[in-house]
C-alpha positions in Angstrom: -6.9 12.8 -3.9 -5.1 15.8 -4.9 -1.9 15.5 -6.9 1.3 17.5 -7.5 1.2 16.6 -10.8 -1.2 17.9 -13.6 -3.0 15.8 -15.8 -0.5 17.5 -18.8 2.3 16.1 -17.0 0.8 12.6 -17.2 0.7 12.9 -20.9 4.6 13.7 -21.5 5.2 9.9 -19.8 5.6 7.4 -22.5 6.0 3.9 -22.1 9.1 2.1 -21.9 10.4 0.7 -25.1 10.1 -3.0 -25.2 11.4 -5.6 -28.0 9.2 -8.6 -26.6 5.5 -9.4 -25.1 6.1 -8.6 -21.5 8.4 -5.8 -21.5 12.0 -4.2 -20.0 13.7 -7.1 -18.4 16.8 -4.8 -17.1 17.7 -6.3 -13.5 14.8 -8.8 -14.1 12.1 -6.2 -13.6 9.2 -7.0 -15.7 7.1 -4.0 -17.1 4.4 -4.4 -19.1 4.6 -2.1 -22.3 1.1 -0.3 -21.8 2.5 0.6 -18.0 4.0 4.4 -17.6 7.3 4.3 -15.4 9.7 6.6 -16.9 11.5 8.3 -14.1 10.5 5.9 -11.3 12.9 4.0 -9.4 11.7 0.2 -9.3 13.6 -2.8 -7.6 14.7 -6.2 -9.5 12.2 -9.2 -10.1 9.3 -6.3 -9.6 6.5 -6.7 -11.7 4.3 -3.8 -13.0 1.3 -5.1 -15.3 -0.8 -3.4 -17.6 -1.9 0.3 -17.8 -0.3 1.4 -14.2 1.1 4.8 -14.0 3.9 5.4 -11.9 5.3 9.2 -11.6 8.8 10.3 -11.8 11.1 10.0 -8.4 8.3 7.1 -6.9 10.2 4.5 -5.3 9.5 0.3 -5.1 11.6 -1.9 -3.7 12.3 -5.7 -4.8 10.3 -8.3 -5.8 7.1 -6.2 -5.7 3.9 -7.2 -7.9 2.3 -3.9 -9.0 -1.2 -5.1 -10.6 -3.0 -3.7 -13.6 -4.7 0.0 -13.2 -2.8 1.0 -10.6 -1.5 4.6 -9.9 1.4 6.0 -8.1 2.4 9.8 -7.2 6.2 10.7 -7.2 6.3 11.2 -3.3 5.8 7.5 -2.3 8.1 4.9 -0.8 7.4 1.3 -1.0 9.3 -1.4 0.3 10.0 -5.3 -0.7 7.6 -8.0 -1.6 4.7 -5.6 -1.3 1.6 -6.7 -3.6 -0.3 -3.9 -4.5 -3.8 -4.9 -6.6 -5.7 -3.6 -9.2 -7.4 -0.3 -9.0 -5.3 1.3 -6.3 -3.9 4.9 -6.1 -1.3 5.8 -3.9 -1.3 9.7 -3.3 2.0 11.6 -2.3 2.7 11.1 1.8 2.0 7.5 1.4 5.1 5.1 2.9 4.2 1.2 2.1 7.0 -1.0 4.0 8.0 -4.7 3.2 5.6 -7.6 2.5 2.6 -5.4 2.5 -0.6 -6.6 1.1 -3.1 -3.7 -0.7 -6.3 -5.2 -1.8 -8.4 -4.4 -5.0 -9.8 -0.7 -5.0 -8.5 0.1 -1.4 -8.7 3.8 -1.5 -6.0 6.2 0.1 -6.3 9.7 1.0 -3.5 12.3 1.9 -5.7 16.1 2.5 -8.3 16.1 5.5 -9.8 19.5 4.1 -9.8 18.9 0.2 -10.8 21.7 -2.3 -10.7 21.8 -5.8 -9.4 24.9 -5.8 -7.3 24.8 -2.7 -4.0 26.8 -3.2 -2.7 25.9 0.3 -2.2 22.6 1.2 -1.1 20.4 4.2 -0.7 16.7 2.9 -0.2 14.6 5.7 1.9 11.0 5.8 -0.1 7.7 5.9 2.2 4.9 7.0 1.4 1.1 6.0 3.7 -0.9 8.4 6.2 -4.2 7.6 3.3 -7.3 7.3 0.2 -5.5 7.4 -2.8 -6.1 5.2 -5.6 -3.7 3.6 -8.8 -5.6 2.5 -10.5 -4.5 -0.7 -12.5 -1.3 -1.0 -10.9 -0.1 2.4 -10.4 3.6 3.1 -7.5 4.9 4.6 -8.0 8.5 5.8 -4.9 10.3 5.6 -2.2 10.7 8.4 -2.8 7.4 10.1 -0.5 4.4 10.8 -1.6 1.3 10.0 0.5 -1.2 12.6 2.8 -3.9 11.9 0.9 -7.0 10.7 -2.5 -5.5 11.3 -5.3 -6.5 9.0 -7.9 -4.1 7.7 -10.9 -6.0 6.3 -12.6 -5.4 3.2 -14.6 -2.3 3.0 -13.4 -1.0 6.4 -13.2 3.1 6.8 -9.8 3.4 8.7 -10.4 6.5 11.0 -7.6 6.4 13.6 -4.4 4.4 13.9 -4.5 0.8 13.9 -2.2 -1.0 16.6 0.5 -3.9 15.6 -1.4 -7.1 14.5 -5.3 -5.8 15.1 -8.2 -6.9 12.9 -10.1 -3.7 12.4 -13.4 -3.9 10.5 -16.4 -1.5 9.8 -17.1 2.0 9.6 -15.7 3.5 11.2 -13.4 0.6 11.6 -13.1 -1.0 15.4 -10.9 -3.5 16.6 -13.1 -7.2 16.6 -9.5 -9.3 17.4 -6.0 -9.7 16.6 -4.2 -11.9 13.9 -1.2 -13.9 13.7 1.5 -12.3 10.7 0.6 -15.7 8.8 -3.1 -14.1 8.8 -4.5 -16.4 10.9 -7.3 -14.5 13.9 -6.0 -15.4 17.4 -9.6 -16.6 18.7 -8.2 -17.7 22.4 -6.6 -16.1 25.7 -3.2 -17.0 25.5 -3.1 -14.8 22.0 -1.2 -18.2 20.2 -1.9 -19.6 16.5 -1.8 -22.7 15.3 0.8 -21.9 12.9 2.7 -22.1 16.7 3.6 -18.2 17.0 2.8 -16.7 20.2 2.2 -13.0 21.2 1.6 -10.8 24.2 0.1 -7.3 24.5 2.4 -4.3 24.7 1.3 -0.4 24.7 1.3 -0.9 20.4 -0.8 -3.6 19.8 0.9 -7.4 20.1 4.3 -8.5 20.0 6.0 -11.9 19.2 7.0 -14.0 22.0 10.8 -15.2 21.0 
């Protein structure tokens, strides 16, 4: 997708200096020596694996796991305990909250009318809310919100907002059920899970019953 950085900018970003096999461990961060992260804000105990590129000013929380070959632009905010699997690119305007899982090769976008030589750009903010899962090879159109605890299935193409705890499948993605925060599908009418959690319907999807 469209980037606010030219390729020449990426070429000036050098890998962090390291004195051992697995990188800079300041504040218990683990940055692989092949990763380019200079100028990014990365929280303690987060891991960045091989050949990642994280542009300056990107914000990544604590206890995150950024797997190999991930690209993250500058105007990105990522919460705590987020897992991003290999082959994911996060473009400017993406907001990832705590405890989100993003599967391999999931695709995010930030421009509804992209052109190669476009001069006037209106990039949209995409939000993935707390505890949501994005399946492998899913595509998320720009300007959408994936709700708390929602689950986007592998290969789904999301064209509209996803309610809290909804399970969406297909192209275009449609709701096919509800999921618990533990990840199990809620199959009975009581909206209860075998883990003991119970839910009720609200305007934005499901909410947990205290």
